[in-house]
C-alpha positions as CSV (number, residue, x, y, z in Angstrom):
1,X,2.5,-22.6,22.7
2,X,4.0,-25.3,20.6
3,X,6.7,-26.0,23.3
4,X,3.7,-27.3,25.6
5,X,2.4,-29.7,23.0
6,X,1.5,-33.3,24.2
7,X,0.9,-36.3,21.9
8,X,-1.9,-38.7,22.8
9,X,-2.0,-42.1,20.9
10,X,-5.0,-44.3,20.4
11,X,-4.8,-48.1,19.7
12,X,-7.3,-47.8,16.9
13,X,-5.2,-45.4,14.9
14,X,-1.4,-45.0,14.1
15,X,-1.8,-41.2,14.3
16,X,-1.2,-39.3,17.6
17,X,-3.4,-36.4,18.6
18,X,-1.5,-33.2,19.5
19,X,-2.9,-31.3,22.4
20,X,-1.7,-28.1,24.2
21,X,-2.9,-27.3,27.7
22,X,-4.0,-23.8,28.6
23,X,-7.0,-21.5,28.7
24,X,-8.8,-21.4,25.3
25,X,-12.2,-20.0,24.1
26,X,-14.2,-21.6,21.3
27,X,-17.4,-20.1,19.9
28,X,-19.5,-21.9,22.5
29,X,-17.3,-22.5,25.4
30,X,-13.9,-22.3,27.3
31,X,-11.7,-25.4,27.3
32,X,-8.4,-26.4,28.8
33,X,-6.9,-28.1,25.7
34,X,-6.3,-26.9,22.3
35,X,-6.4,-29.9,20.0
36,X,-4.2,-29.4,16.8
37,X,-5.6,-31.6,13.9
38,X,-3.8,-29.6,11.1
39,X,-1.5,-32.4,9.9
40,X,-4.4,-34.9,10.2
41,X,-6.5,-32.9,7.8
42,X,-3.5,-31.9,5.4
43,X,-0.9,-34.9,5.4
44,X,-1.8,-37.7,3.2
45,X,-0.5,-40.5,5.5
46,X,-2.3,-39.1,8.6
47,X,-5.5,-38.4,6.7
48,X,-5.5,-42.1,5.3
49,X,-4.9,-43.6,8.7
50,X,-7.7,-41.5,10.3
51,X,-10.0,-42.5,7.5
52,X,-9.2,-46.2,8.3
53,X,-10.1,-45.9,11.9
54,X,-13.3,-44.2,11.1
55,X,-14.4,-46.6,8.5
56,X,-13.8,-49.5,11.0
57,X,-16.7,-48.2,13.2
58,X,-19.4,-48.8,10.6
59,X,-21.0,-52.2,9.8
60,X,-21.3,-53.2,6.2
61,X,-25.1,-52.8,6.2
62,X,-24.6,-49.1,6.5
63,X,-25.6,-46.9,3.4
64,X,-23.7,-43.9,2.7
65,X,-24.2,-41.9,-0.5
66,X,-22.7,-38.5,0.6
67,X,-20.0,-37.4,3.0
68,X,-20.6,-33.8,4.1
69,X,-17.3,-32.4,5.4
70,X,-17.0,-29.6,7.9
71,X,-13.8,-28.0,9.4
72,X,-11.6,-28.7,6.4
73,X,-11.9,-32.4,6.5
74,X,-12.2,-32.9,2.8
75,X,-8.9,-34.9,2.4
76,X,-10.1,-37.2,5.2
77,X,-13.5,-37.5,3.6
78,X,-12.0,-38.7,0.3
79,X,-10.1,-41.3,2.1
80,X,-13.0,-42.3,4.2
81,X,-15.2,-42.8,1.1
82,X,-12.5,-45.1,-0.3
83,X,-12.2,-47.1,2.9
84,X,-15.9,-47.4,3.4
85,X,-16.3,-48.6,-0.3
86,X,-13.5,-51.1,0.2
87,X,-15.3,-52.3,3.3
88,X,-18.4,-53.0,1.4
89,X,-20.4,-50.1,2.5
90,X,-23.2,-49.6,0.0
91,X,-24.1,-46.4,-2.0
92,X,-27.5,-46.2,-3.8
93,X,-26.3,-43.4,-6.2
94,X,-26.6,-44.0,-9.8
95,X,-23.0,-44.4,-10.4
96,X,-22.3,-46.4,-7.2
97,X,-19.9,-44.1,-5.8
98,X,-20.0,-41.5,-2.8
99,X,-20.2,-37.7,-3.1
100,X,-17.8,-35.8,-1.0
101,X,-19.1,-32.3,-0.5
102,X,-18.7,-29.1,1.6
103,X,-21.5,-26.7,2.6
104,X,-21.4,-23.0,2.4
105,X,-22.4,-20.5,5.1
106,X,-24.6,-17.4,4.6
107,X,-23.9,-14.0,6.1
108,X,-25.8,-15.1,9.2
109,X,-23.6,-18.1,9.7
110,X,-26.3,-20.7,8.6
111,X,-25.2,-23.8,6.7
112,X,-26.6,-23.9,3.1
113,X,-26.3,-26.1,0.0
114,X,-26.5,-24.4,-3.5
115,X,-28.5,-25.8,-6.3
116,X,-25.5,-27.6,-7.9
117,X,-24.9,-29.6,-4.7
118,X,-28.3,-30.3,-3.7
119,X,-28.5,-33.5,-5.8
120,X,-25.9,-34.9,-3.4
121,X,-28.1,-34.1,-0.4
122,X,-31.9,-34.6,-1.3
123,X,-32.8,-38.0,-0.5
124,X,-29.4,-39.1,0.2
125,X,-27.9,-41.1,3.1
126,X,-25.6,-38.6,4.6
127,X,-22.5,-39.2,6.9
128,X,-21.4,-35.9,8.6
129,X,-17.7,-35.6,9.0
130,X,-16.2,-33.2,11.5
131,X,-12.8,-32.5,13.2
132,X,-14.0,-32.1,16.7
133,X,-17.1,-31.9,18.7
134,X,-17.0,-29.9,22.1
135,X,-20.5,-29.0,23.0
136,X,-22.4,-30.5,20.0
137,X,-24.1,-27.2,19.1
138,X,-22.5,-26.9,15.6
139,X,-23.2,-30.6,14.8
140,X,-26.9,-30.2,15.8
141,X,-27.2,-27.1,13.5
142,X,-25.7,-29.2,10.8
143,X,-28.0,-32.0,11.2
144,X,-30.9,-29.8,11.2
145,X,-29.7,-28.2,7.9
146,X,-29.2,-31.6,6.2
147,X,-32.7,-32.7,7.3
148,X,-34.1,-29.3,6.1
149,X,-32.8,-30.3,2.7
150,X,-34.3,-33.7,3.0
151,X,-31.0,-35.5,3.5
152,X,-31.0,-38.8,5.8
153,X,-28.6,-38.8,8.5
154,X,-26.8,-42.2,8.5
155,X,-23.9,-41.3,10.9
156,X,-21.5,-38.7,12.3
157,X,-17.8,-39.2,12.4
158,X,-15.2,-37.0,14.2
159,X,-11.5,-37.1,15.0
160,X,-12.2,-36.0,18.5
161,X,-15.5,-35.6,20.3
162,X,-16.3,-34.9,24.0
163,X,-20.0,-35.7,23.3
164,X,-21.1,-39.3,22.8
165,X,-24.3,-38.7,21.0
166,X,-26.6,-35.9,19.6
167,X,-30.3,-36.3,19.5
168,X,-30.0,-40.2,19.8
169,X,-27.5,-40.1,17.0
170,X,-24.1,-41.6,18.2
171,X,-20.9,-39.8,17.4
172,X,-18.2,-42.1,16.2
173,X,-14.9,-40.5,17.0
174,X,-11.4,-41.9,16.9
175,X,-10.5,-39.9,20.2
176,X,-12.8,-39.1,23.1
177,X,-12.5,-36.9,26.2
178,X,-11.3,-40.2,28.0
179,X,-8.1,-40.2,25.9
180,X,-7.3,-36.5,27.3
181,X,-6.4,-36.5,31.0
182,X,-8.4,-34.0,32.7
183,X,-10.1,-32.6,29.7
184,X,-12.9,-30.0,30.5
185,X,-15.2,-27.7,28.6
186,X,-16.9,-24.9,30.6
187,X,-19.7,-22.5,29.9
188,X,-18.2,-19.0,29.6
189,X,-19.8,-17.8,32.8
190,X,-18.6,-21.0,34.6
191,X,-15.0,-21.1,33.5
192,X,-12.7,-21.5,36.5
193,X,-9.8,-19.8,34.7
194,X,-11.9,-16.6,34.1
195,X,-13.0,-16.5,37.8
196,X,-9.3,-16.8,38.7
197,X,-8.4,-14.0,36.3
198,X,-6.2,-16.2,34.1
199,X,-6.1,-14.7,30.6
200,X,-7.0,-16.6,27.5
201,X,-4.0,-18.1,25.6
202,X,-6.0,-18.1,22.4
203,X,-9.2,-18.2,20.6
204,X,-9.5,-21.6,18.8
205,X,-11.8,-23.4,16.3
206,X,-11.3,-26.6,14.2
207,X,-9.0,-24.5,11.7
208,X,-6.5,-23.3,14.2
209,X,-5.9,-20.7,16.8
210,X,-5.2,-16.9,17.3
211,X,-3.0,-16.1,20.2
212,X,-4.1,-13.2,22.5
């Protein structure tokens, strides 16, 4: 699939988004582009640049105590905390520094926080950091979990999002569907590729893909 790779640039970031056209299945939908964010999440220079673009989307009166990282975004989360701090974003934590944490998932797939990380969630202003948002279902469940543990949602940041907001909370993304020519996400039973008997290229998620 890699020989079909297209790079999409965005004026707010020096990093290019790598996309591959085709027929792909996520956990909630079928999409016509696989978005490869591997190097953004693992390469120091790219993670730093994405964090700078994300930090620029928040005003200095925003309060962030904790960054909850999904989809393997911990490296970006650390740089984002640094960029937000340098920009004057406040933290009301005792040590005046931000927590960067990752939730766990139980056997039912529900997001949970163990006792040792709850101090970074309860009563804290939470910035949720995700790689991509296609339908918003995963982000909505994550928000519900954070609120269940008495966290205070202060923002959502994503590398890519096809959704502008969830439950009146805006999603601040570096790339949007407008940056991807012809991007579409379909419910499984409405997928035109399936109706045309076009086989799936791969099953994908924010961590990568499995060819079929």
